[in-house]
N, C-alpha and C positions, 0 to 999 in steps of 0.2 A: 020317257024317251031315253034318259040317261041310263036307266037300268037295262034297257034293251041293248044299248051300245056296249055296256060292260059285259052283258051276257054274250053278245056276238063276239067280242074280243076274247073272252074266256074260251068259247067254243072253237074259235079259229086257232088259238094257241095250243089246243090239245089234239088237233087233227093230225093225221098221218102226213108224212112229207109230201105226198102227191096231192094233198088237198089244201095245203097252205098256199097263201097268195104268193105270186112271184113278181119281181120288179118288172117294169116295162122293158121290152127287148131293146137292144142297142147293137149297132154294127161293130162296136168295139168291146162288147161284153165277152169276157173270158169265161167266168163262172160266178156263182154266188153260193153263199152258205146260209141255209135255214137252220133254225134251232128249235128245240122243243119248248124252250122257255118263253118265247113270245113270237109274234109274227114278223118282227123286223128282220131284215136280211143284210148280211155283210156282202157287199158287191165288189167284185174284182174286174176292173176294166183295163184294157190296154191303154197306156199313156203314150200317145203318139205326138211326134213333132215332125212336121213336114212329111207326113205319111209313113214314117218309120217309128219303131219303138224308141222311146226316150232312153238313151244309154245310161243316164244317171238314175232313172226311176221308171222302169218299163211297165209297171203295174200300179194303177191307182185304186186304192181301197177306201170304201166309205160305207156308211149305213144308208139303206133305203128304208125309211120309216113310213109305214102305212098309217092312214087316218090322221095325218098331220098336214098343215098348210104348206110347209117346206119339207118335203119328204127326204131330201138329201142332206145328210149330216156327216161331217168329217169324224173320223175315229179320234178318240182322246189319245194322249201320249201313252197312257198305260195300256189301252186296247191295242195300239200299234206295236208296242214293244213286248207285250206278254201274251196276247191272245190271237189277234187277227192279222197282225203284221207279217210281212214277208221279208226274207233276205234274198236278194238276187245279185247275180254277177254274170258278165258276158261269158259265153262258151268260146274258148280259144279255137280259132280256125273256122268258126261258124258265124258268118255275118248276120247281124240283126237277130241274134238268138241268145236267150238268157236262160240260165238255170237258177233254181232257188228252192227254198223250203219255207214252210210256215214256221214262225218263231215258236209257236205252241206245240208243234209236232214235226220234229226234224227227221223222222225215220224215212219219209218218202220225199224225194225231190220231184220237182216239176220242171218243165221246159216251156218257155213262152217264145213264140215266133210268129211269123206271118206266112201265109201261103202265097202262091205265085200272083194272086190277084190283090195282095195286100191285106187280106182278111186275117186279123190276129186270132190266135187260139192258144190254149194251154194244154200240154200233154202231161198226164199224171198216171202213175202206176195204178191200174185197176186190173185185178186178177193177174198180177205178175206181168203185165204188158203195158207199154205206154199207149194210153188212149186219150182221146179228146175229152177233157173234163168239162161238164156243163153245170152240174149242181152237186152240192154236198148237203147232207142232213145230219145234224148232230143231236143225238138223244142225250139229254143232260139229266143227272139226278141231283136235285138240290135239297134232298131230305136229310142229308147228313151235315155235319159241321163244315166240311169242305165240299165244294161242288166237284162232282166227278162226271166223267163221260161214260155212259152205258155202252153206246156203240156209235159208229159212224157209217153212213151210207154214201156211196159214191155213184153218181149217175153220169154216163158219158156216151160217147160214140166211138166205134172202131174207125180209125182214120183210113183204113183200106176198104172195108166193106160198107161202112156207113150204118151198120147195125148198132142198136142200143146196147150198152154194156152196163153192168151193175155189180157192185160188191158191197157187202156189209161186213164190218169187222169191229172187234173191240180193241181199242188202242192200249 
């Protein structure tokens, strides 16, 4: 039985991004990051206070770990500051709207806000246009001394048409 579990875990971790498990849906989910290294997911949820984005920390980031009794685990300080953490600040003149960037990749900024019904979402540049970001897949190469990123895939929705959007790029 233990061998079967290990084999299943290995198979899942080598699957394409559309075949990897996803965390349970949530009404405050902004997006999540899947990685080629394992099936655990970095999750980014809106951090709400009284139905509005928390001005001090509008996004909550944590791990969703599959096949564990307690699937939610906070990021470590190193993960928060070097890899999966975010920097956010309010956008001047725009109520309840924040811009930011990933600490590990500062070239593209994102915007976090809520729609007229209070549903939170994140806009991210996909194909040179701000789109609603839903999922990120990072293909990692660990075969060298230093871990490198082979490519990143972005999956989202066009906020006007509702159509799925996709971009793959090498950082």
